[in-house]
N, C-alpha and C positions, 0 to 999 in steps of 0.2 A: 938805319938802320931799324926808325920806331917813328919812318912818315908819319905814318897814319896817325901817331899821337902828338904830336908835334903840341897840337891848342890846345889836348887834353893839360902836357906837361906843363907851358904853360900858364896856365887858368892854374894850374894846382901849387905850383913851385911858385909865382907872383901870390899866390892865397896866402901861401906858409912861409915865406918872406914878409910878407909887410905884419902878418901877426907876429911872428917874430919880437918886431921894434913896436910894436903894441903892449906888447908882452913883458917886456921891460919899461913900459911907463908903468905899467900893470905895479910892475913893481916896483919899483921910485915911487911912487905915490903912495899903495900901501905900507910900504915901510916910512913914511913920513906920515900915516896918518895914523898908523895899529899901535902904536906903539907898544904894551902889552902881547898885543893879538897873535903876532905876527913870530914869533920865535925864528932864531937864524935855523933849528934844526927843523922845521914845522913847512918852511922859507925852502930847504932842501929837498922832502921829501916830496910836494909838492908842487911846487913850484921852478923849481930847478928842471923836473921831468918834462914839463908844460913846452920847455922851451926846446928840451933835445926833442921832441915829438913832431915841431916847426923845423926844428934844423932836417931833421929825416928826411922828411919831405920832401925839403929842398935838393936832399941830398940826393935825393932818388930821379929827380927830377932833374938835377944837373946831368947826371950819370947818362941815364937815357936819351939825355938832348944833345952827348959829342958825339960825335962824328968816330962811330969808328969801325974797324976794319972787319971785324967778326963778332961773334957774343963771347968768346969766351972771357976777352977784357972787360966789359961789361956786367958779365956773370963773378966777375972775380970778385969786381967793386961792389957788388951790392953782397955777394957772400961777404963779404969783408966787413957790412954798414948792419947784417941784418947780427953777427957774431958782437959787433959792442954794444950791439942794444938788446941782445939775451942780455951782455954781462950789466948792462948799465940797469937791465932789469930788477938781477940778481940783486945789484948795489939801491937800487930805492924800494930793494921787498925790504930790507937789512935797516935803515933809513926809517923808512918806515914804523917797522916796530921799534924803532929806538927810539921815537922821540916822542916826547909830553907831551906836547902844546898841546891836540884834537886825538880825540881818539877818531879812526877813522870808525862809517858804516861802510854798506856792503857797497854801495854806488860807489866807495871811494878807493876799494881793490878792484872793483869793477875796470874804473877809467883809469885808475890810473898805475893799476897792477896788470891784471889780466888780458884789457885788450890790449896795451901794448907790447904783452907780453905776446900773443898770439901771433900780432901783426910783424913781430921781425923775425916771427917762428914761420909764416908767410913767407915772406919775404927769401927765410934762407933758401928755404923748399925751390920758391919761383927761382930764384939762381938755377939753382942743377937741373932745375926745369927748363929754363930759358938756351939751354943747350941742343933739348930735346924736342921740347914741344915751343917754341918761343911763341905762336900765337898765344896757347892758354897761357903760357908765365905774362908775357904781356895786360892776361886779362888781372889775374893773381897779383901784379903789381901793382896796377891801377887801383883794384881791394885795398890793397897794400896804402897805399898812399890816402887817398882818403878815409878810414878806418882813421890810421895818426892824426889827419888833417882833421876831425869830427869826435874823437877824441881828444886832444890836442885845444882844441876851437871848446867839445864841453868844458874842462879843466881850469880854465883862462875866467873864461863866467862863473866855474864853484869857484875860485878864488873872490872874482869879483862883488858875487855876493856876501862871502865870506864878512870880506873887509869892510864891507857897507854897514851889513845888519847890528859886528859887531861892536862893542863898545868898549873899550877902554879899560883896567882898571883901576887906573890909577887916577883921583883927583882932577877937577878942572887948575887948578894952582899947579902941579905936577907936570902936565902938559905945555903951560906956561913957561916956565925955568928951560927948557929944551930947545 
């Protein structure tokens, strides 16, 4: 149903899959190095959403790569993905506000909450639009995919920079005991 978009979703979906794996490496290395730097509450607020966004891009690419007979089924799948994404953004909002490890600045709110929420909202709109204006919906879905992918890349990079530039509050001898 989307043959003109096949290369786009192969590239975007493959990138999202590879970067999801890389994010797991970042989290693992960060957990070993971080000590007191990144508490589980901050990881839930800032690390987990990054993996979710990468996976959302992969899911969108998979949905649009399936051999559908009509547009109703992919529209329903995209709507469900969008609603799950919006629900997760509400949960992440609560998690960011509840965590005490790190005080978010404007850029954090923008890239960890607002842009992804906009993307999932646009995905919901595009799932409806897909039934009436498939060509326009295709471009909106592509925009959503890129927005989520680029936001997740930014957030992954932000996590790496945070973990590598912060120092543990533990003394060197305490780090060796671990």
